[in-house]
MDAnalysis code that builds the backbone (N, CA, C; Angstrom):
import MDAnalysis as mda
import numpy as np

u = mda.Universe.empty(579, n_residues=193, atom_resindex=np.repeat(np.arange(193), 3), trajectory=True)
u.add_TopologyAttr("name", ["N", "CA", "C"] * 193)
u.add_TopologyAttr("resid", np.arange(1, 194))
u.add_TopologyAttr("resname", ["MET", "GLY", "ASN", "ALA", "ALA", "THR", "LEU", "PRO", "TYR", "ASP", "ILE", "ALA", "GLN", "GLN", "ILE", "ASP", "TYR", "ASN", "GLY", "SER", "ILE", "ASN", "TRP", "THR", "LEU", "HIS", "GLU", "ALA", "SER", "LYS", "LYS", "VAL", "ASP", "ARG", "GLU", "GLU", "LEU", "LYS", "GLU", "ASN", "VAL", "SER", "LEU", "PHE", "ARG", "VAL", "SER", "LYS", "THR", "ALA", "ASN", "LEU", "ASN", "ASP", "LEU", "ALA", "LEU", "ALA", "GLN", "LYS", "THR", "ILE", "GLN", "LYS", "LEU", "ARG", "THR", "LEU", "LYS", "HIS", "PRO", "PHE", "VAL", "LEU", "ARG", "PHE", "ILE", "ASP", "THR", "ALA", "GLU", "MET", "GLU", "ASP", "SER", "LEU", "ALA", "LEU", "VAL", "THR", "GLU", "SER", "CYS", "VAL", "PRO", "LEU", "GLU", "THR", "TRP", "LEU", "ALA", "ASN", "THR", "ASN", "ALA", "GLN", "ASN", "SER", "LYS", "ASP", "SER", "SER", "GLU", "THR", "SER", "GLN", "HIS", "ASN", "GLN", "GLU", "ASP", "ASP", "PRO", "VAL", "LYS", "LEU", "GLN", "GLU", "ILE", "LEU", "TRP", "GLY", "PHE", "LYS", "CYS", "ILE", "LEU", "LEU", "ALA", "LEU", "ASN", "PHE", "LEU", "HIS", "THR", "ASN", "CYS", "SER", "ILE", "LEU", "HIS", "GLY", "ASN", "LEU", "GLY", "ILE", "HIS", "SER", "ILE", "PHE", "VAL", "THR", "PRO", "ASN", "GLY", "ASP", "TRP", "LYS", "LEU", "GLY", "GLY", "PHE", "GLU", "LEU", "ALA", "GLY", "ASN", "MET", "SER", "VAL", "GLN", "SER", "ASP", "MET", "ASP", "LEU", "PHE", "VAL", "LYS", "ASN", "GLY", "HIS", "LEU"])
u.atoms.positions = np.array([
    [1.022, -1.170, 0.336],
    [0.031, -0.183, -0.008],
    [1.064, 1.119, 0.315],
    [0.524, 2.124, -0.645],
    [1.183, 3.449, -0.750],
    [0.450, 4.990, -1.085],
    [1.401, 6.145, -1.510],
    [0.304, 6.800, -2.488],
    [1.243, 7.094, -3.639],
    [0.829, 8.322, -4.264],
    [1.512, 8.373, -5.550],
    [2.826, 8.756, -5.422],
    [3.027, 9.331, -4.032],
    [4.707, 9.948, -3.507],
    [5.454, 8.793, -3.436],
    [4.802, 7.376, -3.223],
    [5.914, 6.271, -2.928],
    [5.552, 5.468, -4.224],
    [5.196, 5.539, -5.029],
    [5.144, 4.871, -6.334],
    [6.555, 5.393, -7.023],
    [7.430, 3.799, -7.354],
    [8.833, 3.983, -8.067],
    [8.623, 4.771, -9.290],
    [7.717, 5.461, -9.777],
    [7.425, 6.232, -11.028],
    [7.201, 7.743, -11.230],
    [7.797, 8.267, -11.710],
    [7.553, 9.916, -11.715],
    [5.964, 9.997, -12.698],
    [5.431, 10.274, -12.392],
    [4.147, 10.637, -13.225],
    [3.659, 12.087, -13.581],
    [3.676, 11.817, -15.010],
    [3.491, 13.439, -16.119],
    [1.937, 13.350, -16.060],
    [2.577, 13.796, -17.130],
    [0.914, 14.596, -17.856],
    [-0.117, 13.314, -18.103],
    [-1.483, 13.701, -18.136],
    [-2.571, 12.589, -18.555],
    [-2.910, 12.906, -19.942],
    [-3.029, 11.367, -20.738],
    [-3.364, 11.278, -21.819],
    [-4.431, 11.228, -21.988],
    [-5.615, 12.154, -23.039],
    [-6.991, 11.278, -22.826],
    [-6.873, 9.936, -23.420],
    [-8.016, 9.572, -22.827],
    [-8.217, 8.120, -22.848],
    [-9.405, 7.669, -22.487],
    [-10.525, 7.197, -23.363],
    [-11.849, 6.680, -22.889],
    [-11.708, 5.141, -22.970],
    [-11.139, 4.245, -22.014],
    [-11.727, 3.058, -22.495],
    [-13.026, 2.629, -21.330],
    [-13.005, 1.274, -21.556],
    [-14.311, 0.945, -21.243],
    [-14.507, 0.880, -19.498],
    [-13.504, 0.822, -19.041],
    [-13.745, 1.549, -17.388],
    [-12.970, 2.882, -17.343],
    [-13.392, 3.088, -15.986],
    [-12.385, 4.674, -15.721],
    [-11.256, 4.529, -15.469],
    [-10.464, 4.214, -16.178],
    [-8.931, 4.304, -16.194],
    [-8.660, 5.635, -16.340],
    [-7.514, 6.397, -15.884],
    [-7.111, 7.416, -16.299],
    [-5.805, 6.916, -16.741],
    [-5.310, 7.296, -17.590],
    [-3.927, 7.156, -18.047],
    [-3.000, 8.653, -18.237],
    [-1.635, 7.923, -17.653],
    [-0.692, 8.807, -17.542],
    [0.801, 8.915, -18.243],
    [1.738, 9.513, -18.627],
    [2.864, 8.819, -19.633],
    [3.522, 9.177, -17.749],
    [4.673, 8.173, -17.573],
    [5.725, 8.371, -16.662],
    [6.638, 7.607, -16.648],
    [7.673, 7.360, -15.947],
    [8.991, 7.145, -16.082],
    [9.305, 6.899, -14.830],
    [10.053, 5.468, -14.509],
    [10.748, 4.939, -13.670],
    [11.833, 5.664, -13.071],
    [11.631, 5.885, -11.548],
    [12.639, 6.713, -11.050],
    [13.745, 6.067, -11.131],
    [14.965, 6.338, -11.162],
    [16.365, 6.208, -11.281],
    [17.272, 6.998, -10.852],
    [18.518, 6.936, -10.376],
    [19.580, 7.836, -10.296],
    [19.838, 8.141, -11.413],
    [20.122, 7.324, -12.362],
    [20.823, 8.100, -13.845],
    [20.122, 8.339, -14.757],
    [19.911, 9.443, -15.054],
    [19.169, 9.899, -16.090],
    [19.443, 9.304, -17.573],
    [20.262, 8.063, -17.747],
    [20.293, 7.243, -18.760],
    [19.917, 6.087, -18.701],
    [19.345, 5.802, -17.500],
    [18.555, 4.499, -17.203],
    [17.044, 4.664, -17.201],
    [16.580, 5.573, -17.373],
    [14.699, 6.386, -17.349],
    [14.598, 5.685, -18.142],
    [13.446, 5.006, -17.936],
    [12.490, 4.191, -18.726],
    [11.209, 4.834, -19.028],
    [10.405, 5.301, -19.921],
    [9.507, 5.815, -19.925],
    [8.581, 4.356, -20.313],
    [7.474, 4.840, -19.299],
    [6.243, 3.840, -19.560],
    [4.614, 4.611, -19.212],
    [3.920, 3.930, -19.261],
    [2.288, 4.503, -19.378],
    [2.154, 3.818, -17.966],
    [1.199, 4.297, -17.101],
    [0.830, 4.120, -16.384],
    [-1.196, 4.360, -16.461],
    [-1.718, 3.109, -15.699],
    [-2.943, 3.429, -15.816],
    [-3.696, 3.466, -14.281],
    [-4.709, 3.957, -14.127],
    [-5.219, 4.439, -12.692],
    [-6.405, 3.896, -12.737],
    [-7.105, 3.619, -11.431],
    [-8.551, 3.265, -11.621],
    [-8.964, 3.293, -10.351],
    [-9.411, 4.517, -9.719],
    [-10.061, 5.050, -8.471],
    [-10.967, 4.017, -7.688],
    [-10.316, 3.476, -6.529],
    [-11.053, 2.863, -5.584],
    [-12.236, 3.096, -5.356],
    [-12.907, 4.361, -5.985],
    [-14.352, 4.779, -5.078],
    [-15.083, 4.492, -6.301],
    [-14.332, 3.749, -7.508],
    [-14.979, 3.631, -9.024],
    [-16.426, 2.577, -8.240],
    [-17.095, 2.323, -9.482],
    [-18.044, 1.309, -8.860],
    [-17.032, -0.124, -9.188],
    [-18.093, -0.862, -8.116],
    [-17.313, -2.345, -7.874],
    [-16.719, -3.016, -9.349],
    [-17.746, -3.282, -10.047],
    [-17.749, -3.613, -11.319],
    [-16.372, -2.863, -12.123],
    [-16.014, -2.092, -12.194],
    [-14.906, -0.782, -12.799],
    [-13.584, -1.836, -11.954],
    [-13.657, -1.436, -10.694],
    [-12.335, -2.390, -9.993],
    [-12.350, -4.157, -9.922],
    [-13.182, -4.811, -10.459],
    [-13.008, -6.372, -10.472],
    [-12.735, -6.311, -12.126],
    [-13.203, -5.330, -13.298],
    [-12.436, -5.552, -14.422],
    [-10.972, -5.153, -14.537],
    [-10.804, -3.696, -13.763],
    [-9.435, -3.510, -14.059],
    [-8.324, -4.556, -13.123],
    [-8.774, -5.438, -12.323],
    [-8.338, -6.584, -11.543],
    [-7.960, -7.273, -12.687],
    [-9.271, -7.767, -13.264],
    [-8.969, -8.539, -14.064],
    [-8.317, -8.341, -15.707],
    [-7.844, -7.475, -16.089],
    [-7.045, -6.733, -16.746],
    [-5.604, -6.952, -16.645],
    [-5.531, -6.472, -14.947],
    [-3.946, -6.685, -14.822],
    [-3.501, -8.143, -14.638],
    [-4.448, -9.003, -14.209],
    [-4.635, -10.388, -14.482],
    [-3.828, -11.052, -15.800],
    [-5.062, -10.469, -16.868],
    [-4.397, -11.016, -18.381],
    [-2.831, -10.392, -18.765],
    [-3.031, -9.312, -18.640],
    [-1.774, -8.911, -18.918],
    [-0.776, -9.181, -18.488],
    [-0.960, -9.821, -17.164],
    [0.418, -10.045, -16.368],
    [1.066, -11.941, -16.906],
    [-0.012, -12.068, -17.348],
    [0.165, -13.522, -17.751],
    [0.857, -13.933, -19.654],
    [-0.102, -12.542, -19.968],
    [-0.330, -13.175, -21.818],
    [1.210, -12.196, -22.061],
    [2.124, -12.844, -22.829],
    [3.247, -12.619, -23.398],
    [3.165, -12.695, -24.940],
    [3.625, -11.634, -25.296],
    [3.226, -11.690, -27.054],
    [3.784, -10.070, -27.485],
    [4.606, -9.778, -28.811],
    [4.758, -8.925, -29.366],
    [3.591, -8.125, -29.360],
    [2.693, -8.630, -29.629],
    [1.954, -7.308, -30.097],
    [0.348, -7.297, -28.855],
    [0.565, -7.966, -27.223],
    [0.089, -7.149, -26.555],
    [0.697, -6.601, -25.779],
    [-0.053, -5.611, -25.088],
    [0.850, -4.557, -24.669],
    [0.946, -5.204, -23.305],
    [2.775, -4.832, -23.195],
    [3.518, -5.510, -22.088],
    [3.386, -4.981, -20.637],
    [2.770, -5.749, -20.038],
    [2.586, -5.365, -18.174],
    [4.282, -5.555, -17.391],
    [4.178, -4.115, -16.762],
    [5.654, -3.955, -16.440],
    [5.609, -4.147, -14.818],
    [4.378, -3.031, -14.452],
    [3.870, -3.707, -12.759],
    [3.122, -3.040, -12.378],
    [2.502, -3.228, -10.596],
    [0.966, -2.749, -10.556],
    [1.584, -2.354, -9.239],
    [0.312, -1.518, -8.930],
    [0.088, -1.233, -7.795],
    [-0.840, -0.554, -7.070],
    [-1.524, -1.237, -5.782],
    [-2.073, -0.622, -4.930],
    [-2.267, 0.413, -3.923],
    [-2.465, 1.370, -4.461],
    [-2.428, 2.430, -3.252],
    [-4.179, 2.429, -2.386],
    [-3.930, 3.590, -1.280],
    [-5.333, 3.497, -0.557],
    [-6.231, 3.801, -1.188],
    [-5.974, 4.865, -2.652],
    [-7.206, 5.586, -3.007],
    [-7.143, 5.081, -4.478],
    [-6.391, 4.157, -5.055],
    [-6.714, 3.461, -6.492],
    [-5.593, 2.608, -6.868],
    [-5.879, 1.869, -8.235],
    [-4.813, 0.746, -8.603],
    [-4.630, 1.040, -9.285],
    [-3.108, 0.764, -9.562],
    [-2.278, 1.452, -10.909],
    [-1.559, 0.433, -11.807],
    [-1.834, 0.320, -12.790],
    [-1.184, -0.453, -13.794],
    [-0.231, -0.024, -14.645],
    [1.058, -0.582, -14.832],
    [2.154, 0.117, -15.531],
    [2.699, -0.695, -16.463],
    [2.114, -0.094, -17.991],
    [2.701, -0.687, -18.986],
    [3.997, -0.232, -19.990],
    [4.700, -0.789, -21.035],
    [5.360, -0.063, -21.230],
    [5.051, 0.535, -22.128],
    [5.542, 1.941, -22.334],
    [5.009, 3.379, -22.862],
    [4.236, 2.987, -24.151],
    [2.673, 4.095, -24.058],
    [2.084, 3.637, -25.471],
    [1.104, 5.021, -25.524],
    [0.229, 5.269, -26.508],
    [-0.195, 5.918, -26.451],
    [-1.723, 5.209, -26.869],
    [-3.240, 5.837, -26.540],
    [-4.508, 5.145, -27.298],
    [-4.376, 5.108, -28.952],
    [-4.738, 4.064, -29.529],
    [-4.677, 4.446, -30.914],
    [-5.584, 5.662, -31.286],
    [-6.827, 6.396, -30.856],
    [-7.663, 7.236, -31.055],
    [-6.567, 8.243, -31.020],
    [-5.888, 8.642, -30.063],
    [-4.698, 9.755, -29.954],
    [-3.855, 9.747, -31.044],
    [-3.323, 8.758, -31.427],
    [-2.066, 8.285, -32.165],
    [-2.942, 9.094, -33.778],
    [-3.904, 8.448, -33.837],
    [-4.499, 8.869, -34.867],
    [-4.801, 10.252, -35.236],
    [-5.424, 11.160, -34.182],
    [-5.570, 12.350, -34.383],
    [-4.209, 13.019, -34.211],
    [-3.069, 12.787, -33.655],
    [-1.571, 13.195, -33.877],
    [-1.300, 12.992, -35.246],
    [-1.546, 11.986, -35.692],
    [-1.441, 11.942, -36.899],
    [-1.801, 12.902, -38.056],
    [-3.318, 12.357, -37.617],
    [-3.654, 13.413, -38.691],
    [-3.655, 14.899, -38.607],
    [-3.629, 15.343, -37.407],
    [-2.763, 17.026, -36.814],
    [-1.756, 16.976, -37.935],
    [-0.531, 16.342, -37.708],
    [0.566, 16.507, -38.018],
    [0.811, 16.289, -40.181],
    [-0.173, 15.723, -40.326],
    [-0.697, 15.655, -42.139],
    [-1.346, 16.710, -42.356],
    [-1.693, 17.466, -41.495],
    [-2.843, 18.605, -42.163],
    [-1.569, 19.838, -41.910],
    [-0.572, 19.689, -41.052],
    [0.299, 20.616, -40.841],
    [1.180, 20.633, -42.183],
    [1.582, 19.300, -42.437],
    [2.543, 19.019, -43.450],
    [1.721, 19.468, -44.919],
    [0.212, 19.081, -44.779],
    [-0.172, 19.477, -46.450],
    [-0.539, 20.646, -46.026],
    [-0.713, 21.659, -45.469],
    [-1.023, 23.365, -45.723],
    [1.011, 23.753, -45.958],
    [1.736, 23.332, -45.322],
    [3.159, 23.625, -45.807],
    [3.327, 23.329, -47.454],
    [2.869, 22.067, -48.009],
    [3.034, 21.186, -49.262],
    [1.816, 21.418, -49.442],
    [1.258, 22.652, -50.378],
    [-0.316, 22.602, -50.834],
    [-0.712, 21.289, -52.032],
    [0.610, 20.471, -52.526],
    [0.120, 19.595, -53.097],
    [-0.204, 18.454, -52.713],
    [0.443, 18.475, -51.614],
    [0.017, 17.150, -50.603],
    [-0.816, 16.146, -50.538],
    [-1.279, 15.322, -51.048],
    [-2.411, 14.370, -50.770],
    [-2.149, 13.091, -49.855],
    [-3.255, 13.169, -49.086],
    [-3.244, 12.490, -47.458],
    [-3.256, 11.346, -48.525],
    [-3.832, 11.120, -48.891],
    [-4.352, 9.685, -49.725],
    [-3.189, 8.968, -50.251],
    [-2.470, 9.392, -50.762],
    [-1.275, 9.329, -51.425],
    [-0.306, 8.924, -50.517],
    [-0.051, 9.247, -49.317],
    [0.431, 8.958, -48.147],
    [1.373, 7.318, -47.964],
    [2.397, 6.956, -48.503],
    [2.603, 5.663, -48.344],
    [3.063, 5.175, -47.105],
    [3.505, 6.152, -46.549],
    [4.018, 6.026, -44.958],
    [2.963, 5.766, -44.178],
    [1.897, 6.439, -44.310],
    [0.726, 6.368, -43.543],
    [-0.190, 5.216, -43.510],
    [-0.571, 5.092, -44.860],
    [-1.138, 3.842, -45.057],
    [-0.071, 2.807, -44.815],
    [1.116, 2.418, -44.861],
    [1.729, 1.037, -44.421],
    [1.614, 1.203, -42.939],
    [1.950, 2.472, -42.280],
    [1.694, 2.007, -40.675],
    [0.472, 1.813, -40.373],
    [-0.545, 2.248, -41.225],
    [-1.585, 1.669, -40.741],
    [-2.274, 0.069, -40.957],
    [-1.458, -0.337, -42.005],
    [-1.418, -1.733, -42.395],
    [-0.589, -2.858, -41.396],
    [0.151, -2.032, -41.433],
    [0.957, -2.529, -39.944],
    [0.383, -2.798, -38.805],
    [-0.219, -1.599, -38.411],
    [-0.709, -1.746, -37.312],
    [-1.951, -3.041, -37.147],
    [-3.107, -3.258, -38.242],
    [-3.682, -3.881, -38.506],
    [-2.956, -5.575, -38.133],
    [-1.954, -5.804, -39.227],
    [-1.058, -6.808, -39.190],
    [-0.795, -6.856, -37.207],
    [-0.545, -6.223, -36.975],
    [-0.242, -6.408, -35.490],
    [-1.162, -6.697, -34.588],
    [-2.379, -6.077, -34.747],
    [-3.507, -6.599, -33.838],
    [-4.176, -8.095, -34.966],
    [-3.855, -7.973, -35.603],
    [-4.564, -9.456, -36.138],
    [-3.765, -10.347, -35.301],
    [-2.265, -10.730, -35.270],
    [-1.541, -11.514, -34.930],
    [-1.574, -11.754, -33.678],
    [-2.273, -9.971, -33.087],
    [-2.432, -11.054, -31.164],
    [-3.364, -11.917, -31.030],
    [-4.655, -11.313, -31.857],
    [-5.582, -11.947, -31.892],
    [-5.857, -12.880, -32.072],
    [-4.750, -13.788, -32.948],
    [-4.801, -15.225, -33.533],
    [-4.539, -15.493, -32.477],
    [-3.563, -15.028, -31.877],
    [-2.323, -15.647, -30.484],
    [-3.601, -15.919, -29.326],
    [-4.152, -15.293, -28.989],
    [-5.503, -15.540, -28.285],
    [-5.838, -16.527, -28.298],
    [-6.296, -16.708, -29.606],
    [-7.597, -17.533, -30.274],
    [-7.066, -18.498, -30.054],
    [-5.704, -18.962, -30.682],
    [-5.173, -20.338, -31.385],
    [-4.495, -20.822, -30.235],
    [-3.408, -19.784, -29.559],
    [-2.964, -20.474, -28.445],
    [-3.091, -20.802, -27.456],
    [-4.181, -19.423, -26.905],
    [-4.748, -19.541, -25.614],
    [-6.155, -19.701, -25.268],
    [-6.737, -19.651, -26.340],
    [-8.007, -20.330, -26.020],
    [-8.858, -18.956, -25.194],
    [-8.411, -18.011, -25.647],
    [-9.087, -16.991, -24.821],
    [-9.843, -15.813, -26.382],
    [-10.808, -15.202, -25.767],
    [-11.618, -14.432, -26.627],
    [-11.333, -13.187, -25.818],
    [-11.440, -12.178, -26.621],
    [-10.911, -10.793, -26.363],
    [-12.106, -10.542, -25.220],
    [-12.874, -10.655, -26.214],
    [-14.089, -9.664, -25.964],
    [-14.258, -8.119, -25.820],
    [-13.606, -7.745, -25.802],
    [-13.725, -5.739, -26.028],
    [-12.892, -5.047, -26.656],
    [-12.926, -5.543, -28.084],
    [-12.164, -5.305, -29.418],
    [-12.771, -4.167, -29.582],
    [-11.862, -2.745, -29.525],
    [-12.447, -1.675, -30.326],
    [-10.991, -0.674, -30.515],
    [-11.535, 0.884, -31.198],
    [-10.234, 1.469, -30.863],
    [-10.087, 1.575, -29.200],
    [-10.676, 1.699, -28.128],
    [-10.457, 1.853, -27.113],
    [-9.145, 0.801, -26.786],
    [-8.896, -0.003, -26.711],
    [-8.403, -1.020, -26.299],
    [-7.353, -1.293, -27.475],
    [-6.991, -0.488, -28.429],
    [-5.506, -0.410, -29.193],
    [-4.684, 0.474, -28.922],
    [-3.563, 0.641, -28.345],
    [-2.233, 1.256, -28.268],
    [-1.102, 0.774, -29.322],
    [-0.790, 2.334, -29.429],
    [0.333, 2.583, -30.560],
    [1.901, 2.861, -29.584],
    [2.752, 1.918, -29.618],
    [3.792, 2.317, -29.254],
    [5.151, 3.442, -29.476],
    [6.109, 3.893, -29.240],
    [6.736, 4.910, -29.762],
    [7.595, 4.845, -30.904],
    [7.619, 3.094, -30.899],
    [8.484, 2.628, -32.485],
    [7.280, 2.016, -33.000],
    [6.091, 2.276, -33.456],
    [4.864, 2.701, -34.150],
    [3.787, 1.244, -34.000],
    [4.300, 0.305, -33.153],
    [3.533, -1.303, -33.110],
    [2.282, -0.704, -32.432],
    [1.346, -1.432, -33.018],
    [-0.017, -1.733, -32.168],
    [-0.126, -2.556, -31.375],
    [-0.598, -2.235, -30.254],
    [-0.462, -3.146, -29.441],
    [-2.208, -3.801, -28.666],
    [-2.582, -4.871, -28.559],
    [-3.703, -4.895, -28.273],
    [-3.843, -5.179, -26.494],
    [-4.459, -3.807, -25.815],
    [-5.169, -3.871, -24.285],
    [-6.489, -4.338, -24.273],
    [-7.159, -3.689, -23.191],
    [-8.128, -3.742, -22.796],
    [-8.966, -5.311, -22.756],
    [-7.960, -5.600, -21.567],
    [-8.598, -7.220, -21.533],
    [-9.682, -7.135, -20.443],
    [-10.257, -6.602, -19.813],
    [-11.403, -5.937, -18.981],
    [-12.055, -7.791, -19.603],
    [-12.475, -7.759, -20.222],
    [-13.173, -9.157, -20.559],
    [-12.995, -9.851, -21.503],
    [-11.821, -10.175, -21.512],
    [-11.060, -11.179, -21.971],
    [-11.791, -12.658, -20.854],
    [-12.030, -13.817, -21.992],
    [-12.084, -14.883, -21.184],
    [-12.469, -15.968, -22.100],
    [-12.537, -17.199, -21.466],
    [-12.829, -18.489, -22.407],
    [-14.073, -18.965, -22.307],
    [-14.867, -18.722, -23.262],
    [-16.352, -18.729, -23.619],
    [-16.632, -20.048, -23.206],
    [-16.025, -20.956, -22.946],
    [-16.241, -22.753, -22.519],
    [-16.365, -22.336, -20.674],
    [-16.191, -21.094, -20.039],
    [-16.025, -21.190, -18.813],
    [-17.416, -20.107, -18.083],
    [-18.287, -20.509, -17.654],
    [-19.486, -20.062, -17.256],
    [-19.136, -18.359, -16.689],
    [-18.173, -18.667, -15.429],
    [-18.210, -17.260, -15.215],
    [-17.452, -16.527, -16.566],
    [-16.746, -16.893, -17.220],
    [-16.292, -15.667, -18.070],
    [-17.698, -15.387, -19.273],
    [-18.622, -16.336, -19.508],
    [-19.690, -16.089, -20.114],
    [-20.560, -15.034, -19.405],
    [-20.991, -14.817, -18.333],
    [-21.344, -14.594, -17.229],
    [-21.361, -12.943, -17.328],
    [-19.922, -12.424, -17.626],
    [-18.779, -11.308, -17.644],
    [-19.726, -10.673, -18.843],
    [-19.434, -11.666, -19.901],
    [-19.965, -10.883, -21.243],
    [-21.184, -10.370, -21.595],
    [-22.272, -11.560, -20.384],
    [-23.799, -11.281, -20.681],
    [-23.884, -9.771, -19.399],
    [-23.413, -9.736, -18.409],
    [-23.475, -8.418, -17.879],
    [-23.200, -7.749, -18.085],
    [-22.160, -7.248, -19.313],
    [-21.258, -5.968, -19.807],
    [-21.804, -5.681, -21.200],
    [-23.058, -6.557, -21.556],
    [-24.021, -6.440, -22.677],
    [-23.348, -6.616, -24.042],
    [-22.137, -7.791, -23.895],
    [-21.340, -8.195, -25.219],
    [-21.905, -9.392, -25.822],
    [-22.749, -9.965, -25.175],
    [-23.327, -10.943, -25.841],
    [-25.463, -10.629, -25.899],
])
């Protein structure tokens, strides 16, 4: 138990994020003595005053991310329970929605500087998006084929982009095995079946 001051992370700005539960998302970095050892991370927090369903779903997400290891599943780093909140630390990422907005803003800026630039003809953006779809499809294939897990919450809010451009699958609040009754009940309770 502790508070934000005792977390081994320096918490920076909050990132806009509209997930399926009331996570707040922050840029953060691991507290270290030497600057060159600093690791940028993302810190998701959910208030303990949130409804019990949100807390249970947050704990489920932490459990799934802790056990799933795949290049295109959001990488779990750490978790902490404070008096007022539960925190999940992952590799550095931004929500896909934020990444798309930033990419569109950059393209608009670039096209205003070069009036002849056509966004539809931009092979870099198209290739980045195709790469992202491939990343998510590979993650889903891994979940379904290797782990017998159904994600159950796939949407723009459950996809994140790392600084190197990889799209990662997160949002495991509803992930489960359809042959397990308690997992099926969770899907039904949250209106996904």
